[in-house]
PAZAPA-4460 file (N, C-alpha, C; in steps of 0.05 Angstrom, whole numbers, plus 32768, in hexadecimal, padded with zeros to 4 digits):
% residues 289
    n_x    n_y    n_z   ca_x   ca_y   ca_z    c_x    c_y    c_z   seq   type   mol
   71D9   7A9A   89F5   71C0   7A8E   89FE   71C7   7A74   8A0E     1      M     A
   71BC   7A71   8A26   71C0   7A5A   8A36   71B2   7A42   8A2A     2      H     A
   71BE   7A2A   8A2A   71B0   7A13   8A1F   719D   7A06   8A32     3      P     A
   7189   7A16   8A3C   7175   7A0C   8A4F   7163   79F8   8A40     4      F     A
   7155   79E8   8A50   7143   79D4   8A45   712D   79E2   8A37     5      V     A
   7128   79DC   8A1E   7113   79E8   8A0E   7101   79D2   8A05     6      N     A
   70E8   79D1   8A0F   70D6   79BB   8A09   70C9   79C1   89EE     7      V     A
   70CF   79B0   89DA   70C3   79B3   89BF   70B9   7998   89B6     8      T     A
   70A6   7998   89A4   709C   797F   8999   70B1   7975   8985     9      R     A
   70B6   795B   8986   70CA   7950   8974   70BF   7935   896A    10      M     A
   70C9   792D   8952   70C0   7914   8946   70CA   78FD   8957    11      A     A
   70B9   78E8   8959   70C2   78D0   8967   70D5   78C1   8956    12      R     A
   70E7   78B2   8963   70FA   78A1   8954   70EB   788B   8946    13      L     A
   70F1   7887   892C   70E4   7870   891F   70F0   7856   8929    14      D     A
   70E2   7840   8928   70EC   7826   8933   7108   781E   892A    15      P     A
   710E   7823   8910   7128   781B   8906   713E   782C   8912    16      R     A
   7139   7846   8915   714D   7857   8921   7152   7851   893E    17      E     A
   713B   784B   894D   713D   7845   8969   714C   782A   896D    18      R     A
   7147   7817   895C   7154   77FD   895E   7172   77FE   8959    19      A     A
   717A   7812   894A   7196   7815   8943   71A7   7823   8959    20      G     A
   7199   782E   896D   71A7   783C   8982   71B1   7828   8997    21      L     A
   71C9   782C   89A3   71D3   781B   89B9   71C4   7820   89D3    22      P     A
   71C6   780E   89E6   71B8   7811   89FF   71C0   782B   8A0D    23      D     A
   71D9   7833   8A0B   71E2   784B   8A19   71D5   7865   8A0E    24      R     A
   71C6   7863   89F8   71B9   787A   89EC   719E   787F   89F9    25      A     A
   7197   7870   8A0E   717E   7873   8A1C   7183   7876   8A3A    26      F     A
   7173   7888   8A46   7177   788D   8A63   716B   7876   8A74    27      A     A
   7157   7868   8A69   7149   7854   8A79   7144   783B   8A69    28      Y     A
   714C   7824   8A74   7145   780A   8A68   7139   77F9   8A7E    29      I     A
   7120   77F1   8A7B   7114   77E2   8A91   711C   77C5   8A90    30      D     A
   7112   77B5   8AA3   711B   7799   8AA6   7111   7788   8A8F    31      T     A
   70FE   7792   8A7F   70F4   7783   8A67   7103   778B   8A4E    32      R     A
   7117   779D   8A52   7127   77A5   8A3B   711C   77BC   8A2B    33      G     A
   7106   77C8   8A34   70FA   77DF   8A26   710B   77F8   8A2B    34      R     A
   7112   7806   8A16   7125   781C   8A17   7115   7836   8A15    35      R     A
   7119   7848   8A29   7109   7860   8A2B   711D   7878   8A2D    36      R     A
   7112   7890   8A26   7121   78A9   8A29   713B   78A9   8A19    37      L     A
   713A   78AA   89FF   7153   78AC   89EF   7162   78C6   89F6    38      P     A
   717D   78C3   89F7   718E   78DA   89FF   71A6   78DB   89ED    39      I     A
   71A3   78D4   89D3   71BA   78D2   89C1   71C1   78EC   89B3    40      H     A
   71B0   7901   89B6   71B6   791A   89AA   71A9   7930   89BB    41      D     A
   71B1   794A   89B7   71A6   795F   89C8   7188   7961   89C8    42      P     A
   717B   795E   89B1   715E   7961   89B0   7150   794B   89C1    43      A     A
   715A   7933   89C0   714E   791E   89CF   7154   7920   89ED    44      H     A
   716B   792B   89F4   7171   7930   8A10   715D   7944   8A1B    45      V     A
   7158   795A   8A0C   7145   796E   8A16   7129   7962   8A19    46      R     A
   7122   7951   8A05   7108   7944   8A07   7106   7932   8A1F    47      N     A
   711C   7923   8A24   711C   7911   8A3B   711A   7920   8A56    48      A     A
   7127   7937   8A57   7125   7947   8A6F   7108   7950   8A74    49      L     A
   70FB   7957   8A5F   70DF   7961   8A61   70CC   794A   8A68    50      A     A
   70D2   7932   8A5F   70C0   791B   8A62   70C7   7909   8A7A    51      R     A
   70DC   790F   8A87   70E6   78FC   8A9C   70D1   78F6   8AB1    52      F     A
   70C3   790B   8ABA   70AE   7907   8ACF   7096   78F8   8AC6    53      G     A
   7093   78F3   8AAB   707C   78E4   8AA1   7082   78C6   8A9F    54      Q     A
   709B   78BE   8AA3   70A2   78A2   8AA0   709C   7892   8AB9    55      V     A
   7090   787B   8AB6   708A   7869   8ACD   70A2   7857   8AD1    56      A     A
   70B3   785D   8AE3   70CB   784D   8AE8   70C3   7835   8AFA    57      F     A
   70D2   781F   8AF7   70CC   7807   8B06   70D0   780A   8B24    58      E     A
   70E4   781A   8B2C   70E9   781F   8B48   70FA   7838   8B4B    59      D     A
   7100   783F   8B63   7110   7857   8B68   712C   7854   8B5E    60      G     A
   7138   783C   8B60   7153   7838   8B56   7154   783C   8B38    61      L     A
   7141   7832   8B29   7140   7835   8B0C   713D   7853   8B05    62      A     A
   712D   7861   8B14   712A   787E   8B0F   7144   788D   8B13    63      R     A
   7152   7886   8B29   716B   7894   8B2F   7180   788E   8B19    64      E     A
   7181   7876   8B10   7194   7870   8AFA   718E   7880   8AE1    65      R     A
   7174   7881   8ADA   716D   7890   8AC2   7172   78AD   8AC5    66      A     A
   716D   78B8   8ADD   7172   78D4   8AE3   7190   78DB   8ADF    67      R     A
   71A1   78CA   8AE9   71BE   78CF   8AE7   71C7   78CD   8ACA    68      K     A
   71BD   78B9   8ABB   71C5   78B7   8A9F   71BC   78D0   8A8F    69      R     A
   71A4   78D9   8A96   7199   78F1   8A88   71A9   7909   8A8F    70      L     A
   71B1   790D   8AA8   71C1   7924   8AAF   71DC   7923   8AA2    71      L     A
   71E8   790C   8AA0   7202   7909   8A93   7200   7911   8A75    72      N     A
   71E9   7909   8A69   71E5   7910   8A4D   71E1   792E   8A4A    73      A     A
   71D3   793A   8A5D   71CF   7957   8A5C   71EA   7966   8A5E    74      A     A
   71FB   795C   8A70   7215   7968   8A73   7226   7965   8A59    75      K     A
   7224   794E   8A4D   7233   7949   8A34   722C   795D   8A1E    76      K     A
   7212   7963   8A1C   7208   7975   8A07   7205   7992   8A11    77      Y     A
   7210   7997   8A29   7210   79B2   8A34   71F3   79BE   8A36    78      K     A
   71E1   79AD   8A40   71C6   79B5   8A44   71C2   79BA   8A62    79      I     A
   71B8   79D1   8A6A   71B3   79D7   8A86   7197   79CB   8A8D    80      V     A
   7196   79B7   8A9E   717D   79AA   8AA3   716D   79B9   8AB9    81      P     A
   7160   79CE   8AB2   7150   79DE   8AC5   713C   79CC   8AD2    82      V     A
   713A   79CD   8AED   7127   79BD   8AFB   7134   79A3   8B05    83      G     A
   7148   7999   8AF6   7156   7981   8AFE   716B   7987   8B12    84      F     A
   7178   799E   8B11   718E   79A4   8B22   7185   79A4   8B3F    85      I     A
   716F   79B1   8B45   7164   79B1   8B60   715D   7995   8B6A    86      A     A
   7152   7986   8B58   714B   796A   8B5F   7163   7959   8B65    87      G     A
   7178   795E   8B55   7191   794F   8B5A   719D   7956   8B75    88      Q     A
   719E   796F   8B7C   71A9   7977   8B96   7198   796B   8BAC    89      L     A
   717E   796A   8BA9   716D   795F   8BBE   7172   7941   8BC1    90      Q     A
   7176   7933   8BAB   717B   7916   8BAD   7196   7911   8BBA    91      A     A
   71AA   7921   8BB3   71C4   791E   8BBF   71C4   7923   8BDD    92      E     A
   71B4   7937   8BE6   71B2   793B   8C03   71A4   7924   8C11    93      R     A
   7191   7918   8C03   7183   7901   8C0F   7196   78E9   8C12    94      A     A
   71A9   78E7   8BFF   71BC   78D1   8C00   71D3   78D6   8C13    95      L     A
   71D8   78EF   8C1A   71ED   78F6   8C2C   71E3   790B   8C41    96      D     A
   71D4   7902   8C55   71C8   7914   8C68   71DC   7925   8C77    97      P     A
   71F6   791D   8C79   7209   792D   8C88   720D   7948   8C7C    98      R     A
   7206   794C   8C62   7209   7967   8C56   71F7   797B   8C63    99      R     A
   71E1   7973   8C6F   71CF   7986   8C7C   71D2   7985   8C9A   100      D     A
   71EA   797D   8CA4   71EF   797E   8CC0   71E1   7969   8CD0   101      G     A
   71DE   7951   8CC5   71D1   793B   8CD3   71E4   7930   8CE9   102      A     A
   71DB   791B   8CF6   71EA   790F   8D0C   7207   7909   8D04   103      A     A
   721A   790B   8D16   7236   7904   8D0F   7239   78E7   8D0A   104      P     A
   7250   78E0   8CFE   7256   78C4   8CF9   7258   78B4   8D12   105      L     A
   7251   789A   8D12   7254   7889   8D2A   7271   7886   8D32   106      P     A
   7276   7883   8D4B   7291   7880   8D55   7292   7867   8D67   107      S     A
   72AA   7861   8D71   72AD   7848   8D81   72AF   7830   8D6F   108      G     A
   72A1   781A   8D77   72A1   7802   8D68   728E   7804   8D51   109      F     A
   7299   7804   8D38   7288   7807   8D20   7291   77F1   8D0C   110      V     A
   7280   77EE   8CF8   7286   77DA   8CE3   7289   77E9   8CC9   111      T     A
   72A0   77E4   8CBC   72A7   77F1   8CA3   72A3   77DF   8C8B   112      M     A
   7299   77EA   8C76   7294   77DB   8C5D   72A1   77EA   8C46   113      L     A
   72B1   77DB   8C36   72BE   77E7   8C1F   72B8   77D6   8C07   114      M     A
   72B5   77E3   8BF0   72B1   77D4   8BD7   72C5   77DD   8BC2   115      T     A
   72C9   77CC   8BAE   72DB   77D1   8B98   72D1   77C2   8B80   116      D     A
   72D3   77CE   8B68   72CB   77C0   8B4F   72E1   77AE   8B45   117      I     A
   72DA   7795   8B40   72ED   7782   8B35   72F0   7789   8B17   118      E     A
   7309   778A   8B0E   730E   778F   8AF1   7307   77AB   8AE8   119      G     A
   730A   77BF   8AFA   7301   77DA   8AF2   7311   77E5   8ADB   120      S     A
   732A   77DF   8AD9   733B   77E9   8AC3   7330   77E0   8AA8   121      T     A
   7329   77C7   8AA6   731E   77BC   8A8D   7303   77CA   8A87   122      A     A
   72F3   77CF   8A9B   72DA   77DD   8A97   72DE   77FA   8A8C   123      L     A
   72F2   7807   8A97   72F8   7822   8A8E   7300   7821   8A70   124      V     A
   7311   780E   8A69   7319   780C   8A4D   7301   7806   8A3A   125      H     A
   72EF   77F6   8A44   72D9   77EE   8A33   72C4   7803   8A30   126      R     A
   72BE   7811   8A46   72A8   7825   8A47   72B1   7841   8A40   127      L     A
   72CA   7847   8A44   72D3   7862   8A3F   72C5   7877   8A50   128      G     A
   72BA   788C   8A44   72AD   78A1   8A53   7294   7897   8A61   129      E     A
   7289   7881   8A58   7270   7876   8A64   7276   7868   8A7E   130      H     A
   728F   7865   8A85   7295   7858   8A9F   728B   7869   8AB6   131      Y     A
   728A   7883   8AB2   7280   7895   8AC8   7262   788F   8ACD   132      R     A
   7253   7889   8AB8   7237   7882   8ABC   7234   7868   8ACC   133      E     A
   7246   7855   8AC6   7245   783C   8AD5   724B   7841   8AF3   134      L     A
   725E   7852   8AF9   7265   7859   8B14   724D   7866   8B22   135      I     A
   7240   7878   8B14   7228   7886   8B1F   7213   7871   8B27   136      D     A
   720D   785F   8B14   71F9   784B   8B19   7201   7838   8B31   137      E     A
   721A   7831   8B31   7224   781F   8B46   7222   782D   8B62   138      L     A
   722A   7846   8B63   7229   7855   8B7C   720C   7858   8B86   139      C     A
   71F9   785A   8B74   71DD   785C   8B7C   71D5   7842   8B8A   140      T     A
   71DD   782B   8B7F   71D6   7811   8B8B   71E4   780F   8BA6   141      I     A
   71FD   7816   8BA8   720B   7814   8BC2   71FF   7826   8BD7   142      L     A
   71F9   783E   8BCF   71EE   7852   8BE2   71D3   7849   8BED   143      R     A
   71C2   783F   8BDB   71A7   7837   8BE3   71A9   781F   8BF6   144      R     A
   71BC   780D   8BF1   71C0   77F6   8C03   71CA   77FF   8C1E   145      S     A
   71DC   7812   8C1F   71E7   781C   8C38   71D1   782A   8C48   146      V     A
   71C2   783C   8C3A   71AD   784B   8C48   7197   7838   8C52   147      L     A
   7191   7824   8C42   717C   7811   8C4A   7183   7801   8C63   148      G     A
   719D   77FE   8C68   71A6   77F0   8C80   71AE   7802   8C96   149      A     A
   71A9   781C   8C93   71AF   782F   8CA9   71CC   7837   8CAB   150      G     A
   71DB   7834   8C95   71F7   783B   8C96   71FD   7857   8C8D   151      G     A
   7217   785E   8C8D   7220   7879   8C86   7235   7877   8C70   152      H     A
   722F   7884   8C59   7243   7885   8C44   725A   7898   8C4D   153      E     A
   7272   788F   8C4B   728A   789F   8C53   7298   78AA   8C3B   154      I     A
   729C   789A   8C27   72AC   78A3   8C10   72A5   7893   8BF8   155      E     A
   72A3   78A0   8BE1   72A0   7892   8BC7   72B5   789F   8BB5   156      A     A
   72C9   788F   8BAD   72E0   789A   8B9E   72E6   7886   8B88   157      R     A
   72E4   7890   8B6F   72E9   787F   8B57   72D8   7866   8B59   158      A     A
   72E5   784F   8B5A   72D6   7836   8B5B   72D5   782A   8B77   159      D     A
   72DB   783A   8B8B   72DB   7830   8BA7   72C5   783E   8BB7   160      E     A
   72BA   7830   8BCB   72A4   783B   8BDB   72A8   7832   8BF8   161      F     A
   72A3   7845   8C0B   72A9   7840   8C27   7290   7848   8C37   162      F     A
   7286   7836   8C48   726F   783D   8C59   7274   7831   8C75   163      A     A
   7266   783C   8C89   7269   7834   8CA5   724E   782F   8CB1   164      V     A
   724D   781B   8CC3   7234   7814   8CD0   7239   7811   8CEE   165      F     A
   7224   7817   8CFE   7226   7814   8D1B   7225   77F7   8D23   166      E     A
   7217   77E6   8D14   7214   77CA   8D1B   721F   77B8   8D05   167      A     A
   722E   77A3   8D0B   7239   7791   8CF7   7224   7785   8CE5   168      P     A
   720D   777E   8CF1   71F8   7771   8CE1   71EE   7784   8CCB   169      R     A
   71ED   779E   8CD1   71E4   77B1   8CBD   71F7   77B2   8CA5   170      S     A
   7211   77AF   8CAA   7224   77AF   8C94   7221   7797   8C83   171      A     A
   721C   7780   8C8F   7218   7767   8C80   71FE   7769   8C70   172      V     A
   71E9   7774   8C7C   71D0   7778   8C6D   71D4   7789   8C54   173      D     A
   71E3   779F   8C58   71E9   77B0   8C41   71F9   77A2   8C2B   174      A     A
   720D   7793   8C33   721E   7785   8C20   720D   7771   8C10   175      A     A
   71FC   7762   8C1D   71EB   774E   8C0F   71D8   775D   8BFC   176      V     A
   71CC   7773   8C05   71BB   7782   8BF4   71C9   778D   8BDB   177      A     A
   71E2   7796   8BDF   71F2   77A0   8BC9   71F6   778A   8BB4   178      M     A
   71FF   7773   8BBD   7205   775D   8BA9   71EB   7754   8B9B   179      Q     A
   71D5   7753   8BA9   71BC   774A   8B9C   71B3   775F   8B88   180      R     A
   71B6   7778   8B8E   71AE   778D   8B7B   71C0   778E   8B63   181      R     A
   71DA   7789   8B68   71ED   7789   8B51   71E7   7771   8B3F   182      L     A
   71E0   775A   8B4A   71DA   7743   8B39   71C1   7748   8B28   183      L     A
   71AE   7758   8B33   7195   775E   8B25   7197   7775   8B11   184      A     A
   71AE   7782   8B10   71B2   7799   8AFF   71BC   7792   8AE3   185      S     A
   71B5   77A3   8AD0   71C1   77A1   8AB5   71D2   77BA   8AB1   186      S     A
   71E7   77B8   8AA1   71FB   77CD   8A9F   71FF   77D5   8A82   187      W     A
   7209   77ED   8A7D   720E   77F7   8A62   7220   77E3   8A53   188      A     A
   7219   77DF   8A3A   7229   77CE   8A28   722B   77B2   8A31   189      D     A
   7219   77AA   8A44   7218   778E   8A4D   7230   7786   8A5D   190      G     A
   723F   7798   8A69   7256   7791   8A79   724E   7783   8A93   191      V     A
   7261   7774   8A9D   725C   7765   8AB6   726A   7775   8ACD   192      D     A
   725B   777F   8AE0   7265   778F   8AF6   7265   777E   8B0F   193      V     A
   727D   7778   8B19   727F   7768   8B31   728F   7777   8B46   194      R     A
   7283   7778   8B5E   728E   7789   8B74   7296   7777   8B8B   195      V     A
   72AE   777B   8B95   72B8   776D   8BAD   72B1   777E   8BC5   196      R     A
   72AA   7772   8BDB   72A3   7780   8BF3   72B2   7775   8C0B   197      I     A
   72BE   7786   8C1B   72CC   777F   8C33   72C0   778D   8C4B   198      G     A
   72BD   777E   8C62   72B1   778A   8C7A   72C2   7782   8C92   199      I     A
   72C5   7796   8CA4   72D5   7792   8CBC   72C9   77A3   8CD2   200      H     A
   72C9   7799   8CEB   72BF   77A8   8D02   72D6   77AF   8D15   201      S     A
   72D6   77C7   8D1F   72EC   77CF   8D31   72E8   77EB   8D3C   202      G     A
   72FE   77F6   8D44   72FE   7811   8D51   730F   7825   8D42   203      Y     A
   7307   782D   8D2A   7317   7841   8D1C   7315   785C   8D29   204      P     A
   7329   786D   8D22   7329   7888   8D2B   7317   7899   8D19   205      T     A
   7303   78A7   8D24   72F1   78B6   8D13   72FA   78D3   8D12   206      S     A
   72F7   78DF   8CFA   72FA   78FC   8CF6   72DE   7907   8CF2   207      T     A
   72DC   7920   8CEA   72C1   792C   8CE6   72B2   791E   8CCF   208      E     A
   72C1   7916   8CBA   72B3   790B   8CA3   72BE   78F0   8C9A   209      T     A
   72D1   78E4   8CA9   72DD   78CB   8C9F   72E8   78BB   8CB6   210      N     A
   72F6   78A5   8CB0   7302   7894   8CC4   731F   788E   8CBB   211      Y     A
   7331   788B   8CCE   734C   7884   8CC9   7355   786E   8CDD   212      I     A
   736C   7862   8CD7   7377   784F   8CEA   7379   7833   8CDF   213      G     A
   7384   7821   8CEF   738A   7806   8CE6   7371   77F6   8CDE   214      M     A
   735A   77FB   8CEC   7342   77ED   8CE5   7338   77F5   8CCA   215      D     A
   733B   780D   8CC2   7334   7816   8CA7   7346   7808   8C92   216      V     A
   7360   7807   8C99   7373   77F9   8C87   736C   77DC   8C85   217      H     A
   7364   77CF   8C9B   735D   77B3   8C9A   7344   77AE   8C88   218      T     A
   7331   77C0   8C8A   7319   77BD   8C79   7320   77BE   8C5C   219      T     A
   7332   77D1   8C55   733B   77D4   8C39   7349   77BB   8C2F   220      S     A
   735A   77AF   8C40   7368   7797   8C39   7356   777F   8C35   221      R     A
   7341   777D   8C46   732E   7767   8C44   731F   776A   8C29   222      I     A
   7317   7782   8C23   7309   7786   8C09   731B   777E   8BF2   223      C     A
   7334   7785   8BF3   7346   7781   8BDD   734C   7764   8BD6   224      A     A
   7349   7752   8BEA   7350   7736   8BE5   7339   7725   8BDA   225      V     A
   7321   7731   8BDA   7309   7722   8BD1   7307   7723   8BB2   226      G     A
   72F0   7718   8BA9   72EB   7717   8B8C   72D0   7725   8B87   227      H     A
   72CB   772D   8B6E   72B2   7739   8B67   729B   7727   8B6E   228      G     A
   7287   7733   8B7B   726F   7724   8B83   7272   7718   8B9F   229      G     A
   728A   771A   8BAB   728F   770D   8BC5   728E   7721   8BDB   230      Q     A
   7284   7719   8BF3   7284   7729   8C0B   7296   771B   8C20   231      V     A
   72AC   7728   8C28   72BF   771C   8C3B   72BF   772D   8C54   232      V     A
   72BD   7720   8C6B   72BC   772F   8C85   72D1   7724   8C98   233      V     A
   72D8   7735   8CAB   72EB   772D   8CC0   72DD   771D   8CD6   234      S     A
   72ED   7711   8CE7   72E2   7702   8CFE   72D2   7715   8D10   235      A     A
   72DC   772E   8D13   72CD   7741   8D24   72B1   7745   8D1B   236      N     A
   72AE   7748   8D00   7293   774C   8CF5   7282   7733   8CF8   237      T     A
   728E   771C   8CF2   727F   7703   8CF4   7275   76FF   8D11   238      R     A
   7286   7704   8D24   727E   7700   8D40   7267   7714   8D47   239      E     A
   7269   772C   8D3D   7255   7740   8D43   723A   773A   8D37   240      G     A
   723A   772B   8D20   7221   7725   8D12   7215   770A   8D1B   241      V     A
   7226   76F8   8D25   721F   76DD   8D29   7205   76D9   8D39   242      K     A
   7200   76E9   8D4D   71E9   76E6   8D5E   71CF   76F0   8D50   243      A     A
   71D3   7701   8D3B   71BB   770D   8D2F   71BD   770B   8D10   244      S     A
   71C8   76F5   8D06   71CC   76F2   8CE9   71B1   76F3   8CDB   245      A     A
   71AF   7701   8CC5   7196   7702   8CB6   718F   76E6   8CAC   246      P     A
   7175   76E1   8CA7   716C   76C7   8C9C   717A   76C2   8C82   247      D     A
   7184   76A9   8C7F   7191   76A1   8C66   71AD   76AA   8C63   248      G     A
   71B9   76B7   8C77   71D5   76C1   8C75   71E6   76AF   8C86   249      V     A
   71FC   76A6   8C7B   720F   7694   8C89   722C   769F   8C85   250      R     A
   723E   7696   8C95   725A   769E   8C94   726B   7685   8C8F   251      F     A
   727A   7685   8C79   728B   766F   8C72   72A8   7677   8C79   252      R     A
   72B5   7667   8C89   72D1   766D   8C91   72E3   766A   8C79   253      S     A
   72F4   767E   8C74   7308   767E   8C5F   7324   767B   8C6A   254      L     A
   7327   7676   8C85   7341   7673   8C91   734D   768E   8C98   255      G     A
   7365   768D   8CA3   7374   76A5   8CAA   7387   76AC   8C93   256      S     A
   7389   76C6   8C8E   7399   76D0   8C77   73AA   76E7   8C7F   257      H     A
   73C2   76E8   8C72   73D3   76FF   8C75   73CA   7715   8C62   258      R     A
   73C5   772C   8C6E   73BD   7743   8C5E   73D4   7757   8C5D   259      L     A
   73D8   7763   8C46   73EF   7775   8C42   73EE   778C   8C56   260      R     A
   7404   7790   8C65   7407   77A6   8C78   73FD   77A0   8C94   261      G     A
   73F1   7788   8C98   73E8   7781   8CB2   73FB   776C   8CBF   262      L     A
   7401   776F   8CD9   7416   775E   8CE5   740D   7741   8CE9   263      P     A
   73F4   773C   8CED   73EA   7721   8CF4   73D6   7718   8CDF   264      D     A
   73D4   76FD   8CDC   73BF   76F1   8CCB   73A3   76F8   8CD5   265      A     A
   7391   76FC   8CC3   7375   7704   8CCA   7362   76EE   8CC2   266      V     A
   7351   76E3   8CD4   733C   76D0   8CCC   7327   76DE   8CBC   267      P     A
   7320   76D1   8CA5   730D   76DD   8C93   72F6   76CA   8C8D   268      L     A
   72DF   76D5   8C87   72C7   76C5   8C82   72B9   76D1   8C69   269      F     A
   72AC   76BF   8C5A   729C   76C7   8C43   727E   76C7   8C4C   270      Q     A
   7270   76DC   8C44   7254   76DD   8C49   7245   76CE   8C33   271      V     A
   7235   76BB   8C3C   7225   76AB   8C29   7208   76B2   8C2E   272      A     A
   71F9   76B8   8C19   71DD   76C0   8C1C   71CD   76B7   8C04   273      A     A
   71B4   76B3   8C08   71A2   76AA   8BF2   71A4   76BD   8BDA   274      N     A
   71A7   76B1   8BC3   71A8   76C0   8BAA   71C3   76CB   8BA2   275      G     A
   71D8   76C7   8BB3   71F2   76D1   8BAC   7205   76BA   8BA4   276      L     A
   7218   76BF   8B93   722C   76AA   8B8C   723A   76A0   8BA5   277      P     A
   7241   7687   8BA5   724E   767B   8BBD   726A   7671   8BB7   278      S     A
   7271   766D   8B9E   728B   7662   8B97   729D   7677   8B8B   279      R     A
   72B5   767A   8B97   72C8   768D   8B8D   72E4   7681   8B8E   280      F     A
   72F6   768C   8B7F   7312   7684   8B81   731D   768A   8B9C   281      A     A
   7334   767E   8BA4   7340   7684   8BBE   7345   76A2   8BC0   282      P     A
   7345   76AC   8BD9   734B   76C9   8BDD   7367   76CF   8BD3   283      L     A
   736A   76E8   8BCB   7384   76F0   8BBF   7398   76F8   8BD5   284      R     A
   739F   76E4   8BE5   73B1   76E8   8BFC   73C4   76D0   8BFE   285      T     A
   73D7   76D2   8C10   73E7   76BC   8C19   73DA   76B1   8C32   286      S     A
   73CC   769A   8C2E   73BD   768F   8C44   73CF   7686   8C5B   287      K     A
   73C8   768C   8C74   73D8   7685   8C8B   73D0   766A   8C97   288      S     A
   73B6   7665   8C98   73AC   764C   8CA3   7390   7645   8C9A   289      S     A
***
């Protein structure tokens, strides 16, 4: 017999039992700390699948997080979530329009954005199998920020994320949105998730689904030298944004730095924006000037 979702009436958790469950035992926790949709055993996962559409989520991002947590729980208990599978595929297509033959990736002068989680190894050790849920939630935030700024997701691999934009300003808008959303997010087991972001503008070589070349390498190196919560950009990006910088966004010079694998020192700048941290340790490089 297939373990399809079977909607049955079940007893509600009593307050003491509910209070004893950890946060990860719920698919949805709102900003007031109210925990909804328990998913700690097969019966409650089935019930949450049946009741998901009845929950009033605070916003689309909260709904997407809860959906992914619920699907992960269904997979854990080998429950086939009838009705959810089609919805999941539809949501993934909306997040990656290239799957349905949409417009090709931009070419020529583009702006590349890469992210990386600071201290990801420690998070893996602390969260164990729940680290995957954290990555799912994080990718949802990153994707929404990229799509909201008109960008293109190129690759999401482990704790790294790569997106491309036709305009430098759009990449900076996306980076600021990412950091603001991350600051406003709460994470499983109360962990602190800090993401470093690097941005560079140039002329990479484009393939059908990705980019290669020295400019891609430069973007990766810029991302690697920053700190969690920080957005570091190259001089190319700063020059491209300068004439149309968003309100409240400034560029602080960090000097020129030697980046591993690059022949010359690269001038780097930190993006400063309302609501984001402004003080960080020196970049993790050998400063040139």
